[in-house]
DODRENBA-771283 format. One record per residue (C-alpha): x negated, y, z negated; residue in three letters. Coordinates in steps of 0.02 Angstrom, whole numbers, padded with zeros to 5 digits, always signed. Layout:
// residues N
XYZALA
...
// end
This chain:
// residues 270
-05785+03437-05027MET
-05819+03489-05209PRO
-05774+03666-05258GLU
-05922+03785-05269PRO
-05973+03825-05446GLU
-05947+04005-05493ILE
-06109+04085-05544GLN
-06089+04196-05698PRO
-06106+04383-05671ILE
-06187+04484-05807GLU
-06062+04551-05934SER
-05912+04470-05851ILE
-05788+04377-05959GLY
-05734+04393-06140ASP
-05865+04428-06271PRO
-05845+04333-06433LEU
-05732+04434-06549PRO
-05816+04523-06692THR
-05739+04532-06866GLU
-05655+04693-06811GLU
-05590+04605-06654GLN
-05502+04457-06732SER
-05331+04399-06677GLY
-05250+04406-06506PRO
-05336+04496-06363TYR
-05163+04553-06302ILE
-05005+04556-06406GLU
-04827+04619-06384PHE
-04740+04655-06549LYS
-04551+04676-06527ASP
-04574+04775-06366VAL
-04418+04852-06288SER
-04405+04952-06127LYS
-04252+05025-06041SER
-04221+05125-05883PHE
-04060+05218-05912GLY
-03928+05089-05958ASP
-04034+04943-05896LYS
-04123+04852-06037HIS
-04275+04772-05953VAL
-04367+04711-06109LEU
-04277+04671-06271ARG
-04386+04644-06426ASN
-04516+04544-06328VAL
-04656+04465-06430SER
-04799+04356-06371PHE
-04989+04348-06383GLU
-05137+04307-06272VAL
-05297+04246-06353MET
-05469+04286-06282ALA
-05513+04168-06140GLY
-05333+04109-06122GLU
-05221+04113-05969THR
-05039+04155-06004VAL
-04907+04151-05867CYS
-04751+04259-05878ILE
-04610+04167-05789LEU
-04432+04210-05746GLY
-04316+04267-05608ARG
-04333+04434-05519SER
-04288+04585-05625GLY
-04315+04506-05795VAL
-04460+04620-05845GLY
-04613+04521-05789LYS
-04700+04660-05693SER
-04643+04789-05821VAL
-04738+04688-05950SER
-04898+04707-05847LEU
-04866+04893-05829GLN
-04857+04908-06018ASN
-05019+04810-06040ILE
-05107+04930-05921MET
-05029+05081-06007GLY
-04942+05138-05846PHE
-04780+05129-05947MET
-04746+05155-06131LYS
-04625+05047-06232PRO
-04469+05128-06303ASP
-04503+05032-06463SER
-04625+04902-06527GLY
-04814+04893-06515ARG
-04932+04843-06375VAL
-05105+04777-06421ILE
-05236+04766-06283VAL
-05421+04723-06302ALA
-05388+04712-06490TYR
-05327+04894-06495GLU
-05153+04964-06522ASP
-05130+05064-06361ILE
-04947+05106-06389THR
-04977+05292-06406HIS
-05145+05307-06318TYR
-05173+05456-06207THR
-05222+05434-06025GLU
-05401+05478-06074TYR
-05405+05340-06206GLU
-05327+05216-06084LEU
-05469+05241-05960GLN
-05584+05154-06083ARG
-05463+05007-06099ILE
-05447+04993-05909ARG
-05634+04964-05896LYS
-05602+04802-05991LYS
-05434+04754-05917VAL
-05400+04763-05731THR
-05252+04718-05622MET
-05234+04629-05455VAL
-05081+04706-05376PHE
-04960+04607-05268GLN
-05004+04709-05114ASN
-05191+04700-05150GLY
-05205+04891-05158ALA
-05359+04889-05046LEU
-05427+05043-04960PHE
-05368+05026-04779ASP
-05512+05125-04705SER
-05649+05028-04794LEU
-05717+04859-04745SER
-05697+04709-04860VAL
-05878+04731-04917ARG
-05853+04917-04955GLU
-05690+04883-05047ASN
-05777+04764-05165VAL
-05927+04880-05182ALA
-05818+05026-05235PHE
-05813+04988-05424PRO
-06001+04955-05421LEU
-06037+05124-05342ARG
-05935+05207-05478GLU
-06064+05148-05605ARG
-06207+05251-05528HIS
-06338+05133-05602ASP
-06363+05007-05461LEU
-06469+05015-05304THR
-06391+04977-05134GLU
-06482+04811-05130ASP
-06412+04764-05301GLN
-06236+04816-05248ILE
-06238+04712-05090PHE
-06312+04562-05180GLN
-06171+04567-05308ILE
-06039+04596-05173VAL
-06100+04450-05068ASP
-06094+04338-05222GLY
-05917+04392-05263LEU
-05855+04368-05085LEU
-05932+04195-05081GLU
-05851+04157-05249MET
-05676+04195-05183VAL
-05707+04113-05014GLY
-05706+04263-04896VAL
-05891+04302-04871LYS
-05877+04279-04682GLU
-05748+04420-04679MET
-05859+04550-04762ALA
-05855+04668-04613ASP
-05668+04651-04580PHE
-05542+04787-04620LEU
-05394+04744-04734PRO
-05279+04755-04583SER
-05373+04607-04508ASP
-05333+04495-04657LEU
-05186+04385-04703SER
-05090+04422-04862THR
-05180+04283-04955GLY
-05351+04341-04898MET
-05311+04518-04955LYS
-05273+04450-05128ARG
-05437+04354-05130SER
-05529+04516-05088VAL
-05429+04608-05221ALA
-05484+04478-05349ILE
-05666+04501-05296ALA
-05649+04689-05315ARG
-05570+04667-05487ALA
-05716+04558-05540LEU
-05840+04687-05478ALA
-05780+04800-05619ALA
-05845+04665-05740GLN
-05683+04653-05840PRO
-05644+04549-05993GLU
-05465+04521-05934CYS
-05376+04513-05765VAL
-05189+04535-05738LEU
-05110+04457-05583TYR
-04943+04516-05514ASP
-04861+04374-05414GLU
-05026+04313-05336PRO
-04945+04176-05230THR
-04794+04272-05166THR
-04781+04281-04975MET
-04930+04167-04943VAL
-04931+03995-04863ASP
-04938+03840-04974PRO
-05122+03806-04938LEU
-05174+03983-04984MET
-05064+03975-05139ALA
-05158+03820-05192GLN
-05327+03902-05159LEU
-05279+04057-05259LEU
-05220+03948-05403GLY
-05383+03851-05399ASP
-05481+04015-05401LEU
-05385+04086-05551ILE
-05412+03922-05644LYS
-05600+03918-05607ARG
-05621+04100-05660LEU
-05541+04056-05826ASN
-05645+03900-05854LEU
-05814+03959-05793GLN
-05813+04145-05835LEU
-05700+04136-05989ARG
-05591+04274-05919LEU
-05431+04313-06012THR
-05288+04313-05887SER
-05104+04359-05880VAL
-05014+04295-05726VAL
-04840+04355-05678VAL
-04760+04227-05564THR
-04605+04129-05518HIS
-04715+03990-05446ASP
-04696+03838-05559MET
-04841+03746-05475ARG
-04957+03892-05510LEU
-04899+03902-05691ALA
-04925+03716-05715GLN
-05101+03728-05643LYS
-05170+03881-05732VAL
-05069+03918-05890ALA
-05126+03880-06065ASN
-04960+03949-06123ARG
-04802+04015-06038ILE
-04686+04159-06082VAL
-04515+04132-06003PHE
-04410+04290-05990LEU
-04222+04292-05964HIS
-04115+04448-05971GLU
-04261+04541-06047GLY
-04287+04419-06190ARG
-04414+04282-06225VAL
-04316+04119-06218VAL
-04471+04008-06219PHE
-04653+04029-06270TYR
-04772+03880-06269GLY
-04864+03757-06158THR
-04799+03691-05992TYR
-04772+03519-06069ALA
-04669+03598-06208GLU
-04570+03697-06079MET
-04522+03536-05991GLU
-04444+03478-06156ARG
-04358+03644-06192SER
-04173+03638-06231ALA
-04144+03811-06157GLU
-04020+03789-06012PRO
-04098+03928-05906ILE
-04270+03850-05924VAL
-04205+03679-05870GLN
-04112+03760-05725GLU
-04273+03844-05669PHE
-04368+03680-05680LEU
-04229+03589-05586GLY
-04226+03714-05444LEU
-04414+03696-05423ASP
-04402+03507-05418GLU
-04266+03520-05285LEU
-04375+03636-05181LYS
-04522+03516-05192ILE
-04422+03362-05141THR
-04335+03441-04991VAL
// end
C-alpha cells in the first residue's frame, strides 16, 4: 500500500532564508560543556542547513542529548557559540528563548504527553495556546495531524492506552501542531519494536521531504540514520570524530566509527 501523502499545514516547515537569515539554521561553534570533572562536549562544531536532517550518533553518554538541550536553550555551553534559527542564542534569557522555541520544538524520548488528556486533546493543546482558532478549526487540524502520523483511530485514547511507539507518533503530531520550522528528536526508535521503528523512520523522512522541516535526530540506530540523515555527526568522548554523509561515514578511517558500523552489521545478521 502506498504511503499517504502528507498534506501541507499552513506555516509549517522552513521559510526561505532572507538575506539576514543566510547560513546554517543551527550551528555549534566550538561548543564545550562539562558537569564537574566530566567533559561531555569538547569543542564540538557542526551545522544544520534549513530543510536538512542531521543525525547525531554515538554511544550512550557521549553528549548526544546534551547537544539537543543546548539547541533548546535548556542548557548553556561553558564555551563556544550556539546558533539556532539563524540567531546566536548562547546568552539568551529565558524570555528570549520562548520566541525561539516557537520555531524549534522537541520530541522527547518519553513523549512528554499529558497523562490526563486524550490523544486528541494532547495534540490540540498547542493550538489552544494560540487563542485564534475556533473549536471546529482545532479539531480539523488535529484530525489531519493524527491521520498524518497514523494514529487517527486512537484519538480518544489516553496515553496510558498506547504503546511506546504510538506515544512517540502522538508526540510528533503535537510538535507539528505548534507549526515549527525545526523538530528535534531524542532517540525516537529506542524501546520500540522493529516495525514501529521503521514506521517512525518513514514518518521523519516524509516530514522532511514534504514539509521541508529541518530536523536533528539523536540516535544510536544505524538503520534510522541511514534512512533519514542528509548528514551525520558522530560523537566519541565528547568530540566530533566524523561529520558527513552516511556513505562517507562507511568509508571513514576512524576506528570507533568502523567499530560502530561493524557492531550494527553483526546485530542485523544474527
